[in-house]
N, CA and C atoms as an extended XYZ file, in Angstrom:
291
Properties=species:S:1:pos:R:3:atomname:S:1:resname:S:1:resid:I:1 pbc="F F F"
N        85.220       99.067      108.026 N   UNK     1
C        85.328       97.472      106.851 CA  UNK     1
C        83.684       97.097      106.551 C   UNK     1
N        84.086       97.205      105.767 N   UNK     2
C        82.873       96.834      104.474 CA  UNK     2
C        82.008       95.491      104.991 C   UNK     2
N        81.110       95.318      104.779 N   UNK     3
C        80.677       94.032      105.161 CA  UNK     3
C        79.525       93.647      103.496 C   UNK     3
N        80.075       92.529      102.825 N   UNK     4
C        79.606       92.031      101.584 CA  UNK     4
C        78.546       90.910      101.833 C   UNK     4
N        77.140       90.941      101.401 N   UNK     5
C        76.690       90.611      101.049 CA  UNK     5
C        77.072       88.738       99.962 C   UNK     5
N        76.310       87.812       99.919 N   UNK     6
C        76.934       86.568       99.168 CA  UNK     6
C        76.482       87.440       97.526 C   UNK     6
N        75.867       87.675       97.703 N   UNK     7
C        75.815       88.062       96.054 CA  UNK     7
C        76.973       88.749       95.144 C   UNK     7
N        77.255       90.061       96.437 N   UNK     8
C        77.677       91.138       95.704 CA  UNK     8
C        79.487       90.551       96.033 C   UNK     8
N        79.785       89.285       97.062 N   UNK     9
C        81.561       88.722       96.771 CA  UNK     9
C        80.782       88.146       95.654 C   UNK     9
N        80.271       87.080       95.075 N   UNK    10
C        80.198       86.788       93.888 CA  UNK    10
C        80.381       87.769       92.329 C   UNK    10
N        79.559       88.817       92.419 N   UNK    11
C        79.988       89.858       91.292 CA  UNK    11
C        81.106       90.529       91.687 C   UNK    11
N        81.908       90.513       92.994 N   UNK    12
C        82.951       90.903       92.919 CA  UNK    12
C        84.470       90.309       92.517 C   UNK    12
N        83.891       88.909       92.734 N   UNK    13
C        85.142       87.247       92.461 CA  UNK    13
C        84.698       87.294       90.883 C   UNK    13
N        83.992       87.859       90.195 N   UNK    14
C        83.386       87.506       88.906 CA  UNK    14
C        84.640       88.847       88.304 C   UNK    14
N        84.478       89.656       88.627 N   UNK    15
C        85.280       91.199       87.995 CA  UNK    15
C        86.978       90.810       88.467 C   UNK    15
N        86.938       90.611       89.729 N   UNK    16
C        88.357       90.754       90.417 CA  UNK    16
C        88.872       89.469       89.471 C   UNK    16
N        88.565       88.287       88.513 N   UNK    17
C        88.939       87.058       88.044 CA  UNK    17
C        90.269       87.892       86.993 C   UNK    17
N        89.835       88.744       86.152 N   UNK    18
C        91.348       88.978       85.266 CA  UNK    18
C        92.427       89.734       85.652 C   UNK    18
N        91.741       90.063       87.036 N   UNK    19
C        92.869       91.239       87.693 CA  UNK    19
C        94.574       91.018       87.579 C   UNK    19
N        95.213       91.351       87.656 N   UNK    20
C        96.383       91.052       88.056 CA  UNK    20
C        96.916       91.694       89.520 C   UNK    20
N        97.403       90.658       89.716 N   UNK    21
C        97.909       91.754       91.396 CA  UNK    21
C        98.458       92.709       91.461 C   UNK    21
N        98.531       93.890       92.201 N   UNK    22
C        98.845       94.738       92.363 CA  UNK    22
C        99.837       95.538       93.149 C   UNK    22
N       100.017       94.497       94.833 N   UNK    23
C       100.981       94.467       96.102 CA  UNK    23
C       101.202       93.279       95.740 C   UNK    23
N       102.777       93.166       96.623 N   UNK    24
C       103.084       92.189       96.511 CA  UNK    24
C       103.190       91.732       98.375 C   UNK    24
N       103.042       90.636       98.703 N   UNK    25
C       103.224       91.121       99.949 CA  UNK    25
C       104.548       89.389      101.029 C   UNK    25
N       105.723       90.455      100.680 N   UNK    26
C       106.919       89.716      101.202 CA  UNK    26
C       107.282       89.379      102.203 C   UNK    26
N       108.873       89.402      102.593 N   UNK    27
C       108.984       88.351      103.740 CA  UNK    27
C       108.811       89.543      105.237 C   UNK    27
N       108.581       90.986      104.749 N   UNK    28
C       108.850       91.731      105.617 CA  UNK    28
C       107.461       92.141      105.989 C   UNK    28
N       106.117       91.320      105.513 N   UNK    29
C       104.351       91.227      105.929 CA  UNK    29
C       104.290       92.338      105.780 C   UNK    29
N       103.093       92.728      106.604 N   UNK    30
C       102.296       93.534      106.324 CA  UNK    30
C       102.759       95.071      107.847 C   UNK    30
N       103.195       96.090      106.715 N   UNK    31
C       104.586       96.738      107.455 CA  UNK    31
C       103.254       98.502      106.951 C   UNK    31
N       103.862       99.616      107.458 N   UNK    32
C       102.955      100.806      107.418 CA  UNK    32
C       103.058      101.302      105.758 C   UNK    32
N       104.129      100.883      105.180 N   UNK    33
C       104.575      101.077      103.572 CA  UNK    33
C       103.385       99.732      103.293 C   UNK    33
N       103.232       99.092      103.603 N   UNK    34
C       102.694       98.224      102.449 CA  UNK    34
C       101.119       98.443      102.269 C   UNK    34
N       100.512       99.034      103.819 N   UNK    35
C        99.027       99.178      104.330 CA  UNK    35
C        98.993      100.683      103.470 C   UNK    35
N        99.897      101.623      103.472 N   UNK    36
C        99.718      102.501      102.668 CA  UNK    36
C        99.867      102.553      101.020 C   UNK    36
N       100.533      101.022      100.841 N   UNK    37
C        99.973      101.567       98.807 CA  UNK    37
C        99.127      100.391       98.554 C   UNK    37
N        98.603       99.822       99.921 N   UNK    38
C        97.748       98.664       99.244 CA  UNK    38
C        96.350      100.281       99.704 C   UNK    38
N        96.112      101.005      100.629 N   UNK    39
C        95.447      102.127      100.686 CA  UNK    39
C        95.254      102.469       99.406 C   UNK    39
N        96.162      103.300       98.923 N   UNK    40
C        96.281      103.993       97.494 CA  UNK    40
C        95.789      103.433       96.292 C   UNK    40
N        96.048      101.651       96.156 N   UNK    41
C        95.347      101.053       95.539 CA  UNK    41
C        94.223      101.067       95.145 C   UNK    41
N        93.496      100.510       96.402 N   UNK    42
C        91.661      100.877       96.761 CA  UNK    42
C        91.265      102.470       95.951 C   UNK    42
N        91.985      102.678       96.686 N   UNK    43
C        91.999      104.345       96.129 CA  UNK    43
C        91.844      104.162       94.783 C   UNK    43
N        92.470      104.328       94.064 N   UNK    44
C        92.471      103.944       92.739 CA  UNK    44
C        91.494      103.374       92.020 C   UNK    44
N        91.432      102.084       92.415 N   UNK    45
C        91.080      100.867       91.484 CA  UNK    45
C        89.309       99.928       92.511 C   UNK    45
N        89.400      100.790       93.535 N   UNK    46
C        88.081       99.984       94.766 CA  UNK    46
C        88.516       98.268       94.758 C   UNK    46
N        89.076       97.413       93.718 N   UNK    47
C        88.888       96.243       93.841 CA  UNK    47
C        90.537       95.558       92.988 C   UNK    47
N        90.994       95.645       94.222 N   UNK    48
C        92.241       94.707       93.855 CA  UNK    48
C        92.971       93.380       94.936 C   UNK    48
N        94.304       93.066       93.733 N   UNK    49
C        94.513       91.748       94.306 CA  UNK    49
C        95.475       92.062       95.023 C   UNK    49
N        95.520       91.433       96.539 N   UNK    50
C        97.104       91.147       96.775 CA  UNK    50
C        97.671       89.739       96.537 C   UNK    50
N        98.646       89.975       96.384 N   UNK    51
C        99.436       88.417       96.242 CA  UNK    51
C       100.947       88.186       97.538 C   UNK    51
N       100.277       87.411       97.988 N   UNK    52
C       101.474       86.782       98.718 CA  UNK    52
C       102.685       85.854       98.099 C   UNK    52
N       103.935       86.840       98.302 N   UNK    53
C       104.841       85.797       97.946 CA  UNK    53
C       105.713       84.378       99.028 C   UNK    53
N       106.383       84.124       98.539 N   UNK    54
C       106.975       83.166       99.050 CA  UNK    54
C       107.837       83.293      100.661 C   UNK    54
N       108.314       84.596      100.184 N   UNK    55
C       108.973       84.705      101.910 CA  UNK    55
C       108.206       85.234      102.590 C   UNK    55
N       106.857       85.203      102.420 N   UNK    56
C       105.519       85.502      103.302 CA  UNK    56
C       105.502       84.538      104.613 C   UNK    56
N       105.751       84.169      105.806 N   UNK    57
C       104.909       83.610      106.688 CA  UNK    57
C       103.878       83.234      107.739 C   UNK    57
N       103.845       84.730      107.154 N   UNK    58
C       102.343       85.089      107.423 CA  UNK    58
C       100.744       83.895      107.163 C   UNK    58
N       100.335       83.462      107.596 N   UNK    59
C        98.692       83.084      107.267 CA  UNK    59
C        98.694       84.235      106.899 C   UNK    59
N        97.547       83.147      105.026 N   UNK    60
C        97.295       84.799      104.567 CA  UNK    60
C        95.271       84.979      105.151 C   UNK    60
N        94.953       84.299      105.806 N   UNK    61
C        93.708       85.054      106.111 CA  UNK    61
C        93.994       85.953      107.448 C   UNK    61
N        95.314       86.142      108.143 N   UNK    62
C        96.387       86.415      108.639 CA  UNK    62
C        95.921       87.955      108.387 C   UNK    62
N        97.167       87.015      107.559 N   UNK    63
C        97.357       88.736      106.084 CA  UNK    63
C        96.358       89.720      105.706 C   UNK    63
N        95.674       88.910      105.281 N   UNK    64
C        93.944       89.793      104.918 CA  UNK    64
C        93.105       90.464      105.674 C   UNK    64
N        92.825       89.917      106.992 N   UNK    65
C        92.242       90.072      107.759 CA  UNK    65
C        93.372       91.708      108.366 C   UNK    65
N        94.616       91.281      108.012 N   UNK    66
C        94.734       93.073      108.886 CA  UNK    66
C        94.825       93.748      107.732 C   UNK    66
N        95.042       93.662      106.558 N   UNK    67
C        94.901       94.283      106.019 CA  UNK    67
C        93.308       94.985      105.419 C   UNK    67
N        92.227       93.744      105.653 N   UNK    68
C        91.460       94.496      105.865 CA  UNK    68
C        90.829       96.108      106.801 C   UNK    68
N        91.273       94.870      107.938 N   UNK    69
C        90.618       96.099      109.333 CA  UNK    69
C        91.548       97.629      109.229 C   UNK    69
N        93.023       97.191      108.643 N   UNK    70
C        94.122       98.738      108.565 CA  UNK    70
C        93.628       99.281      107.435 C   UNK    70
N        93.176       98.805      106.050 N   UNK    71
C        92.662       99.655      105.343 CA  UNK    71
C        90.938      100.549      104.920 C   UNK    71
N        90.495       99.731      106.011 N   UNK    72
C        88.454       99.727      105.945 CA  UNK    72
C        88.250       99.168      104.910 C   UNK    72
N        88.915       97.366      104.784 N   UNK    73
C        88.133       97.400      103.151 CA  UNK    73
C        87.916       96.046      103.268 C   UNK    73
N        87.104       95.530      102.477 N   UNK    74
C        86.116       93.983      102.599 CA  UNK    74
C        86.678       92.976      101.979 C   UNK    74
N        87.298       91.976      102.199 N   UNK    75
C        87.872       90.499      101.564 CA  UNK    75
C        86.355       89.924      100.884 C   UNK    75
N        86.642       90.064       99.852 N   UNK    76
C        85.874       89.545       98.921 CA  UNK    76
C        86.327       88.055       98.357 C   UNK    76
N        87.523       87.909       98.474 N   UNK    77
C        88.295       86.055       98.137 CA  UNK    77
C        89.587       85.794       98.991 C   UNK    77
N        89.787       85.129       99.229 N   UNK    78
C        90.848       84.502       99.615 CA  UNK    78
C        91.551       83.285       98.864 C   UNK    78
N        92.099       83.606       98.179 N   UNK    79
C        92.410       81.639       97.121 CA  UNK    79
C        93.924       81.469       96.741 C   UNK    79
N        94.328       80.920       96.862 N   UNK    80
C        95.788       80.336       97.353 CA  UNK    80
C        96.326       80.836       97.930 C   UNK    80
N        97.117       81.767       97.200 N   UNK    81
C        98.250       82.885       97.970 CA  UNK    81
C        97.826       84.826       97.526 C   UNK    81
N        96.661       84.462       96.996 N   UNK    82
C        95.780       85.594       96.615 CA  UNK    82
C        94.630       86.282       97.248 C   UNK    82
N        94.791       87.721       97.738 N   UNK    83
C        93.850       87.527       98.504 CA  UNK    83
C        93.193       89.427       97.753 C   UNK    83
N        91.468       89.210       97.792 N   UNK    84
C        91.016       90.281       96.555 CA  UNK    84
C        90.366       90.903       97.669 C   UNK    84
N        90.827       92.231       97.699 N   UNK    85
C        89.896       93.595       98.601 CA  UNK    85
C        89.189       94.569       97.965 C   UNK    85
N        88.308       94.795       98.800 N   UNK    86
C        87.473       95.521       97.781 CA  UNK    86
C        87.271       96.793       98.801 C   UNK    86
N        87.067       97.951       98.527 N   UNK    87
C        86.521       99.409       99.176 CA  UNK    87
C        85.724      100.668       97.733 C   UNK    87
N        85.181      100.621       98.686 N   UNK    88
C        84.353      102.093       97.761 CA  UNK    88
C        84.759      103.340       97.366 C   UNK    88
N        85.453      103.631       96.713 N   UNK    89
C        85.927      105.390       96.665 CA  UNK    89
C        84.643      106.446       96.407 C   UNK    89
N        86.061      107.596       96.362 N   UNK    90
C        84.238      108.898       96.453 CA  UNK    90
C        83.955      108.910       95.193 C   UNK    90
N        85.264      108.299       93.895 N   UNK    91
C        84.171      108.415       92.443 CA  UNK    91
C        82.969      107.194       92.569 C   UNK    91
N        82.984      106.236       93.275 N   UNK    92
C        81.958      104.633       93.623 CA  UNK    92
C        82.214      104.739       91.623 C   UNK    92
N        83.388      103.702       90.751 N   UNK    93
C        83.373      103.006       89.996 CA  UNK    93
C        82.433      101.696       89.592 C   UNK    93
N        82.556      100.891       90.784 N   UNK    94
C        81.860       99.383       91.266 CA  UNK    94
C        80.547      100.023       91.446 C   UNK    94
N        78.942       99.467       90.868 N   UNK    95
C        78.388       99.618       91.782 CA  UNK    95
C        77.980       97.995       91.854 C   UNK    95
N        77.424       98.040       93.134 N   UNK    96
C        77.596       96.464       93.689 CA  UNK    96
C        75.963       95.882       93.573 C   UNK    96
N        76.101       94.828       93.141 N   UNK    97
C        75.139       94.261       93.067 CA  UNK    97
C        73.736       94.644       94.504 C   UNK    97
């Protein structure tokens, strides 16, 4: 799991502002299929938004922790029912400050 500095978190939040959620967490919550789709999305995009739908009973912080731990990513932001995750890929598209 990556550790981000305050400056890096602010930078990523700025980049993530315009993103649309690519993964939705529903009533099944954190399953293997969900972790696989988050992992794949991180490989492609590096920075993704995960949206918690109304049916999800797990706490948003628990979901963020579970996903970041299982995908080796960092939580850049938790805002409302949206989680912003970051993980550098092999291409390294996003250059952190």
